[in-house]
C-alpha positions as CSV (number, residue, x, y, z in Angstrom):
1,M,-0.2,0.3,0.3
2,S,1.4,3.5,-1.0
3,T,-0.1,7.1,-1.1
4,D,2.7,8.6,-2.3
5,L,2.6,11.5,-4.7
6,S,6.2,12.4,-5.0
7,H,5.6,12.3,-9.0
8,A,2.0,13.4,-8.9
9,E,1.4,16.6,-11.4
10,N,-1.4,18.3,-8.7
11,R,1.5,18.0,-5.9
12,E,1.6,21.4,-5.3
13,T,-1.7,22.4,-5.0
14,L,-2.4,19.9,-2.0
15,N,-2.6,21.6,1.7
16,R,0.5,20.7,3.5
17,V,0.7,19.9,7.5
18,V,3.6,19.3,8.7
19,I,4.2,17.3,12.3
20,E,8.1,19.1,13.5
21,P,9.3,18.2,15.8
22,V,8.4,13.8,15.9
23,S,8.6,14.0,19.3
24,R,9.9,10.8,22.0
25,V,12.1,9.5,19.8
26,E,16.2,9.4,19.6
27,G,17.2,12.5,17.4
28,H,15.4,14.5,14.9
29,G,13.1,14.2,12.4
30,K,9.5,15.5,10.6
31,V,6.4,14.1,8.6
32,T,4.8,16.2,6.2
33,L,1.3,15.4,5.3
34,L,-0.5,16.5,2.6
35,A,-4.2,16.8,1.9
36,D,-6.7,18.1,-0.4
37,D,-9.1,20.7,0.7
38,D,-12.0,17.3,2.4
39,N,-8.6,17.2,4.2
40,V,-8.1,13.4,2.6
41,I,-4.8,13.0,2.9
42,Q,-3.2,11.8,-0.3
43,E,0.7,11.7,0.4
44,A,2.4,11.0,4.0
45,R,6.4,11.0,4.6
46,L,8.9,10.9,7.6
47,H,11.7,13.5,6.3
48,I,15.4,13.3,8.4
49,V,16.4,16.5,8.6
50,E,19.7,16.2,9.9
51,F,23.1,14.7,9.0
52,R,26.4,13.3,10.3
53,G,28.0,12.0,7.8
54,F,29.8,9.5,9.7
55,E,31.1,7.2,6.7
56,R,33.0,10.2,5.4
57,F,34.7,11.7,8.6
58,I,35.4,8.2,9.4
59,Q,37.3,8.0,6.7
60,G,41.8,8.9,7.1
61,R,41.6,7.3,10.8
62,P,43.7,4.4,12.3
63,Y,40.8,1.4,12.0
64,W,41.7,0.6,15.9
65,D,40.5,3.8,16.4
66,V,36.9,3.3,14.6
67,P,34.9,0.7,17.4
68,V,35.7,4.1,20.3
69,V,34.7,7.0,17.4
70,V,31.6,5.1,15.8
71,Q,30.0,5.4,19.5
72,R,29.4,9.4,18.8
73,L,26.9,8.2,17.0
74,C,24.5,8.1,19.4
75,G,23.9,8.2,23.2
76,I,21.5,5.9,23.4
77,C,22.7,2.7,21.5
78,P,26.9,3.1,21.1
79,V,27.3,-0.2,22.9
80,S,25.9,-1.3,19.7
81,H,28.3,0.8,17.5
82,H,31.0,-0.4,19.3
83,L,30.5,-3.5,19.1
84,A,29.3,-4.3,15.7
85,A,32.8,-1.8,14.3
86,G,34.8,-4.5,16.9
87,K,33.7,-7.3,15.1
88,A,35.1,-5.0,11.8
89,V,37.9,-5.3,12.7
90,D,38.5,-8.2,14.3
91,Q,38.5,-9.4,10.8
92,I,41.2,-6.4,9.5
93,V,43.5,-8.2,12.3
94,G,42.3,-11.6,11.5
95,A,40.9,-12.2,14.6
96,G,37.3,-13.2,13.5
97,K,37.7,-16.0,16.8
98,L,37.9,-14.5,20.0
99,T,38.9,-16.7,23.6
100,P,35.6,-17.8,25.3
101,T,36.2,-15.2,28.4
102,A,36.8,-12.3,25.7
103,K,33.2,-13.0,23.3
104,K,31.1,-13.4,26.9
105,L,32.4,-10.0,27.9
106,R,30.9,-9.1,24.9
107,E,27.9,-10.7,25.1
108,L,27.4,-9.2,28.2
109,V,27.5,-5.7,27.6
110,H,25.9,-6.3,24.4
111,F,23.4,-7.7,26.1
112,G,23.2,-5.2,28.5
113,Q,22.8,-2.0,25.7
114,I,19.7,-3.9,24.4
115,L,18.4,-4.6,28.4
116,Q,18.9,-0.4,28.9
117,S,17.1,0.3,25.8
118,H,14.5,-1.8,25.7
119,A,13.0,-0.2,28.7
120,L,14.0,3.6,27.8
121,H,11.9,3.4,24.8
122,F,8.7,1.2,26.4
123,F,8.6,2.8,29.7
124,H,10.0,6.5,28.9
125,L,9.3,6.9,25.0
126,S,6.1,4.5,24.4
127,S,4.4,4.1,27.4
128,P,2.2,7.3,28.1
129,D,0.4,6.9,24.7
130,L,-0.5,2.8,25.7
131,L,-0.9,4.1,29.2
132,F,-3.0,7.3,29.0
133,G,-4.8,6.7,24.8
134,F,-2.8,7.6,21.2
135,E,-5.2,11.1,21.6
136,S,-5.4,11.4,25.2
137,D,-4.6,14.8,27.0
138,V,-1.0,16.1,25.5
139,A,0.1,17.6,29.3
140,K,-1.0,14.4,31.0
141,R,1.0,11.9,27.9
142,N,4.7,12.3,28.5
143,I,6.4,10.6,31.0
144,I,5.8,12.5,33.8
145,G,2.0,11.4,34.0
146,V,3.1,8.0,33.8
147,I,4.8,9.4,37.5
148,E,2.1,10.5,38.5
149,A,-0.6,7.8,37.4
150,H,1.8,5.1,37.7
151,P,4.6,5.4,39.8
152,E,5.5,1.7,40.6
153,I,5.4,1.2,36.9
154,A,8.0,4.1,35.9
155,L,10.2,3.1,39.0
156,Q,10.3,-0.2,37.5
157,G,11.6,1.5,33.8
158,V,14.4,3.5,35.4
159,K,15.8,0.3,37.5
160,L,16.2,-1.4,34.6
161,R,17.6,1.2,32.3
162,K,19.6,1.7,35.4
163,Y,20.6,-2.0,36.1
164,G,21.4,-2.3,32.1
165,Q,23.7,0.3,32.4
166,E,25.8,-0.4,35.6
167,I,26.6,-3.7,33.5
168,I,28.0,-1.7,30.6
169,R,29.9,0.5,33.1
170,A,31.2,-2.7,34.8
171,I,32.8,-3.8,31.8
172,C,33.6,-0.1,29.6
173,G,35.0,1.5,32.2
174,K,31.7,4.2,31.5
175,R,27.7,4.0,30.9
176,I,28.3,6.4,28.2
177,H,30.6,6.0,25.4
178,G,33.2,3.5,27.1
179,T,35.8,1.1,25.9
180,G,35.9,-2.2,25.5
181,A,36.5,-4.4,22.2
182,V,39.9,-4.1,21.2
183,P,41.1,-5.8,17.9
184,G,40.8,-9.3,18.9
185,G,39.3,-8.9,21.7
186,M,38.7,-7.4,25.5
187,N,40.8,-4.4,26.8
188,K,39.9,-5.6,30.7
189,P,38.6,-8.6,32.6
190,L,35.7,-8.3,34.8
191,T,36.6,-8.7,38.3
192,A,34.7,-10.8,40.6
193,S,33.2,-7.7,43.3
194,E,32.4,-6.3,39.7
195,R,30.6,-9.9,38.9
196,D,29.1,-9.9,42.7
197,A,27.3,-6.4,42.9
198,L,25.8,-7.3,39.4
199,L,24.0,-10.8,40.6
200,V,22.5,-9.0,43.9
201,D,20.0,-7.4,42.0
202,I,19.4,-10.4,39.2
203,D,16.0,-11.4,40.9
204,D,14.6,-8.1,41.1
205,I,15.5,-7.6,37.3
206,G,13.9,-10.9,36.0
207,D,10.7,-10.1,38.3
208,W,10.7,-6.5,36.2
209,A,10.8,-8.1,33.3
210,R,8.3,-11.0,33.8
211,A,6.4,-7.9,34.7
212,A,7.3,-5.7,31.5
213,V,5.9,-8.8,29.0
214,E,2.6,-9.2,31.0
215,L,1.8,-5.4,30.5
216,S,2.7,-4.9,26.9
217,R,1.1,-8.3,25.7
218,N,-2.3,-7.7,27.7
219,F,-2.4,-4.3,25.9
220,Y,-2.0,-5.6,23.0
221,L,-4.7,-8.2,23.5
222,S,-7.0,-6.3,25.2
223,K,-7.1,-3.7,22.3
224,Q,-7.5,-6.2,19.4
225,P,-8.9,-5.8,16.9
226,M,-7.1,-1.9,16.6
227,T,-3.7,-2.7,17.5
228,Q,-4.0,-5.5,14.8
229,A,-5.1,-3.4,12.5
230,F,-3.0,0.7,13.1
231,G,-0.3,0.8,10.3
232,T,-0.4,-2.7,9.4
233,V,1.6,-3.4,5.8
234,P,3.2,-6.7,6.0
235,S,6.3,-7.3,5.1
236,N,9.3,-9.1,4.2
237,S,11.5,-9.4,7.3
238,L,15.3,-9.6,8.2
239,S,17.8,-10.5,10.5
240,L,20.6,-13.0,12.4
241,V,20.2,-16.2,13.5
242,R,22.0,-19.2,14.7
243,P,23.0,-21.9,13.1
244,D,20.1,-24.0,14.5
245,G,17.6,-20.9,13.9
246,A,17.4,-19.8,17.1
247,L,17.3,-16.0,18.4
248,E,20.8,-14.7,17.8
249,L,21.5,-11.2,18.6
250,Y,26.0,-11.0,18.6
251,D,26.4,-13.2,16.0
252,G,24.9,-15.8,13.7
253,K,23.5,-15.7,9.8
254,L,21.4,-13.2,7.9
255,R,17.5,-15.3,7.2
256,A,15.2,-13.0,5.3
257,K,11.3,-14.0,5.4
258,N,8.7,-13.1,3.3
259,A,5.5,-11.7,4.5
260,A,3.6,-15.1,4.6
261,G,6.9,-16.4,6.5
262,E,8.6,-18.6,3.4
263,F,12.6,-18.1,3.2
264,I,13.5,-15.7,1.2
265,F,17.4,-16.7,2.0
266,D,18.3,-18.6,5.1
267,Q,22.1,-18.8,6.4
268,V,23.5,-16.4,4.7
269,S,27.1,-15.2,5.8
270,D,27.6,-12.0,7.7
271,Q,30.3,-11.4,5.5
272,Q,28.1,-11.1,2.2
273,Y,25.6,-8.7,3.1
274,H,26.5,-6.3,0.1
275,E,25.5,-9.5,-2.5
276,R,21.5,-9.7,-0.5
277,I,20.9,-5.4,0.2
278,R,21.3,-2.6,-1.6
279,E,20.9,1.5,-0.8
280,E,19.0,3.7,-2.4
281,V,19.0,7.8,-1.8
282,R,15.7,9.5,-2.1
283,N,16.1,13.8,-2.2
284,W,13.5,14.2,0.6
285,S,15.8,12.2,3.6
286,Y,18.9,11.8,4.6
287,M,18.2,8.2,5.4
288,K,18.4,5.9,3.0
289,F,15.8,3.3,2.0
290,P,17.3,-0.5,1.5
291,F,16.3,-3.3,0.1
292,L,17.0,-6.9,-0.9
293,T,18.3,-6.9,-3.9
294,E,17.0,-10.3,-5.5
295,L,13.1,-8.9,-4.9
296,G,14.2,-5.3,-5.8
297,K,13.6,-1.9,-4.7
298,D,9.8,-1.9,-5.0
299,E,9.0,-5.6,-3.1
300,G,12.1,-5.8,-1.2
301,W,12.2,-3.3,2.0
302,Y,12.0,-5.4,5.0
303,R,11.6,-4.6,8.9
304,V,13.9,-5.8,11.6
305,G,14.5,-4.7,15.1
306,P,12.3,-6.8,17.5
307,L,9.7,-8.0,15.7
308,A,11.6,-9.0,12.9
309,R,13.8,-11.1,15.2
310,I,10.8,-12.7,16.6
311,N,8.7,-12.8,13.5
312,N,11.9,-15.1,12.1
313,C,13.8,-17.1,14.8
314,D,12.9,-20.9,15.3
315,Y,12.7,-20.9,18.8
316,I,14.4,-18.6,22.0
317,D,17.9,-20.8,24.3
318,T,15.6,-19.4,27.5
319,P,13.0,-20.8,28.7
320,L,11.1,-18.1,29.9
321,A,11.4,-15.5,27.1
322,E,10.7,-18.9,24.6
323,E,7.5,-19.4,26.5
324,E,6.5,-15.8,25.8
325,R,7.8,-16.3,21.9
326,L,5.4,-19.6,22.0
327,V,1.9,-17.0,23.2
328,F,3.1,-14.2,20.8
329,R,3.6,-16.7,17.5
330,E,0.0,-18.0,18.5
331,H,-2.1,-14.1,16.9
332,G,0.4,-13.9,14.0
333,E,-0.5,-15.4,10.5
334,G,1.0,-18.7,9.5
335,G,3.1,-17.4,12.8
336,M,4.0,-13.8,11.2
337,L,2.2,-10.6,13.2
338,H,3.0,-7.6,11.1
339,A,1.6,-5.0,13.4
340,P,3.5,-2.1,14.3
341,L,2.0,-2.2,17.8
342,A,3.6,-6.0,18.2
343,Y,6.6,-4.0,18.2
344,H,6.1,-3.3,22.2
345,W,5.7,-6.6,23.2
346,A,8.4,-8.3,20.9
347,R,10.3,-6.1,22.1
348,M,9.9,-7.1,26.2
349,I,10.1,-10.5,24.9
350,E,13.6,-9.8,24.2
351,L,13.8,-7.8,27.4
352,L,13.0,-10.8,29.5
353,H,15.5,-12.7,27.2
354,C,18.5,-10.9,28.0
355,A,17.8,-10.5,31.8
356,E,17.5,-14.5,31.5
357,K,21.5,-14.4,29.8
358,I,22.8,-12.0,31.6
359,R,21.8,-14.3,35.1
360,E,23.4,-17.2,32.9
361,L,26.2,-15.1,31.9
362,L,27.2,-13.4,35.6
363,E,26.8,-17.6,37.0
364,D,29.3,-18.5,34.5
365,P,32.9,-19.2,36.3
366,E,34.3,-18.5,32.3
367,I,33.3,-14.7,32.7
368,L,36.2,-13.5,35.6
369,G,38.6,-15.3,33.0
370,T,41.5,-13.6,32.3
371,D,42.7,-14.7,28.6
372,L,40.8,-11.2,26.7
373,I,43.1,-11.0,23.1
374,N,43.0,-13.3,20.3
375,R,47.1,-12.9,19.3
376,D,46.9,-15.3,15.9
377,R,46.1,-13.0,13.7
378,S,46.3,-12.4,10.0
379,R,46.1,-9.0,8.4
380,N,43.1,-8.2,5.5
381,G,42.1,-5.1,4.2
382,F,38.7,-5.6,5.1
383,G,35.9,-5.7,7.8
384,I,32.9,-6.8,7.9
385,G,31.0,-6.9,11.8
386,V,27.0,-7.7,11.9
387,I,25.4,-7.4,15.4
388,E,21.3,-7.4,16.0
389,A,22.0,-3.6,17.8
390,T,18.8,-2.4,20.1
391,R,16.6,-1.8,17.0
392,G,17.6,-4.5,14.1
393,T,20.4,-5.9,12.0
394,L,23.6,-3.2,12.5
395,F,26.2,-3.1,9.3
396,H,29.5,-1.8,9.7
397,H,31.7,-1.8,6.6
398,Y,35.4,-0.8,6.6
399,E,37.8,-1.4,4.3
400,V,41.6,0.3,5.2
401,D,44.5,0.8,2.9
402,E,48.3,-0.4,3.3
403,N,49.4,2.5,6.3
404,D,46.0,1.3,8.6
405,L,43.7,3.9,7.4
406,V,40.5,3.7,6.5
407,R,39.4,4.8,3.0
408,K,36.0,3.7,2.9
409,A,33.0,2.7,5.3
410,N,29.5,2.3,4.4
411,L,27.4,2.1,7.6
412,I,23.5,0.5,7.4
413,V,21.8,1.7,10.6
414,S,19.3,-0.7,11.9
415,T,16.5,2.4,11.6
416,T,17.7,2.8,8.4
417,N,16.7,-0.3,7.4
418,N,13.1,-0.2,8.8
419,N,13.4,3.1,6.7
420,Q,10.7,2.2,4.5
421,A,8.5,0.3,6.6
422,M,8.3,3.1,8.8
423,N,7.0,5.7,5.6
424,E,4.5,2.4,4.8
425,S,3.0,2.9,8.2
426,I,2.1,6.4,8.5
427,R,0.7,6.0,5.2
428,R,-1.3,3.4,6.7
429,V,-2.7,5.5,9.8
430,A,-3.2,8.8,7.7
431,A,-5.4,6.9,5.2
432,D,-7.3,5.0,8.2
433,H,-7.3,7.7,10.7
434,L,-6.8,11.3,9.7
435,S,-8.2,11.2,6.2
436,G,-11.1,13.3,6.2
437,R,-11.1,14.6,9.4
438,E,-10.0,18.3,10.5
439,L,-6.2,16.9,11.6
440,T,-5.9,17.9,16.0
441,E,-2.9,17.5,17.8
442,P,-4.1,14.5,19.9
443,L,-5.6,12.9,16.0
444,L,-1.5,13.8,14.0
445,N,-0.3,11.6,17.3
446,N,-1.7,8.8,16.0
447,I,1.6,9.4,13.2
448,E,4.6,9.7,15.9
449,V,3.0,6.8,18.1
450,A,3.4,4.9,14.8
451,I,6.7,5.6,14.2
452,R,7.5,5.0,18.2
453,A,6.5,1.8,17.2
454,Y,9.6,1.0,15.6
455,D,11.9,2.3,18.1
456,P,14.0,4.7,15.9
457,C,17.5,6.0,16.5
458,L,17.5,9.1,13.6
459,S,21.1,10.4,14.7
460,C,21.9,7.1,14.0
461,A,20.3,6.4,10.4
462,T,21.6,10.0,8.8
463,H,24.4,9.2,6.1
464,A,23.1,9.2,2.9
465,V,25.6,11.2,0.6
466,G,25.9,12.3,-3.1
467,K,22.3,13.7,-3.5
468,M,21.2,15.8,-1.3
469,P,20.0,18.8,-1.9
470,L,22.0,21.8,-0.2
471,V,21.2,25.5,0.1
472,V,23.9,28.1,2.1
473,E,23.1,31.7,2.6
474,L,26.0,33.7,3.7
475,R,23.9,36.5,5.7
476,D,26.0,40.0,7.3
477,G,25.8,41.2,11.1
478,A,22.0,42.5,10.6
479,G,20.9,39.3,8.7
480,T,20.8,40.7,5.4
481,L,21.2,37.9,2.9
482,V,24.6,38.9,1.2
483,D,24.5,35.8,-0.7
484,R,22.8,32.2,-1.3
485,L,23.9,28.7,-2.8
486,Q,21.5,26.0,-3.9
487,K,22.4,22.5,-5.6
488,N,19.4,20.2,-6.1
489,S,18.9,16.8,-5.8
490,D,20.8,16.0,-8.9
491,G,23.9,17.8,-7.9
492,Q,23.3,20.6,-9.5
493,F,24.2,24.1,-8.7
494,A,20.8,26.7,-8.7
């Protein structure tokens, strides 16, 4: 389904409504709606209006700097970028196989990252919509309103996030933008005292995670059929899985399914991702539009993230999360759920899985080991690191020259993978809920609810280059325009 009229002749005659900024998401974006005189929505687009350019200014830096530098893409999911880049650097130095302790430390910090980020999104950013209603009073529809009306839920969200950040601090030295992964391993061991401190609260973390799954499940099931239809557009799904098909968040092979749950491909090496995925640039957004090569750009767009991962995997290797996955899959056609609001339920199943895996790793004696570096190396000219970040599959790809400097970088960030899916969902919502009605703030919040379901990290995802329109204005001290230069999307200067 698409209501996009980007090539329609009457586009300039339509009325424009702008939602800016999109609230309660990480980063800056806006939505433009084009409506006719009867308020029938003719076009809905999510625009990413900031440009970061990490792919370019990584070039020329030593490859060992990259895992630290790319964390600055984001303050919410820096560990995901740190580890994806770390895996790529492992390939560059020829140390793809880590020591058991180093691998487990990376997994532990990764589970801590996903735990804290899922908690932040669900409790702080999305729960006001779920608890109070999509069109409720805007003064109440925020985290302060949740604290006042549901203090226990808000407190559990804060404590879950804090616990995940404590895991990050113990392993990486800081809660945000620390260090940990180095070429071929990790830079410090976890001490027994650090491990014991984290074990103190693990029972509560498990209890709160189960309560979060129950809250998200009850919301989804109690609001049917609305939750099943809201912004729903069937799509392909992409994620990593283990060789046996289990949910995998740190390592694995690529699996893609179509909307019916049939395999498009399975067990494809992450080192061959560029043979399966292409990216398109459009002139109205700084975020690229990836698609599966064999299906083409019109049919090959896909979803990533918790919903795609739960749809794609055959099972989860922790008992409580697997029990919840089975309930989740019962409510999909052929086991596939396509409703964006199901992201919240899937996200909390993953949060519970992370809580279970964190306990498992903390109770593993190898987590306290001191053999952290694989020194059996063979230098390569490129490295590809793929990981399941909080928001979905994350690709880091670097080429380096003979002086160990990065000469080319390509990042396909989780939110970028979801770009077309988010646009399709807001078009569906616009057609179903807004078209023909007076566009009030509570009504427009339905668009933002659809976007927030994907938990987009817009700062991470802004890397499109080469075809972006640009206007530069030179003004004097009094603000008078002295000169103006404009580059169009075709690269020509006006």
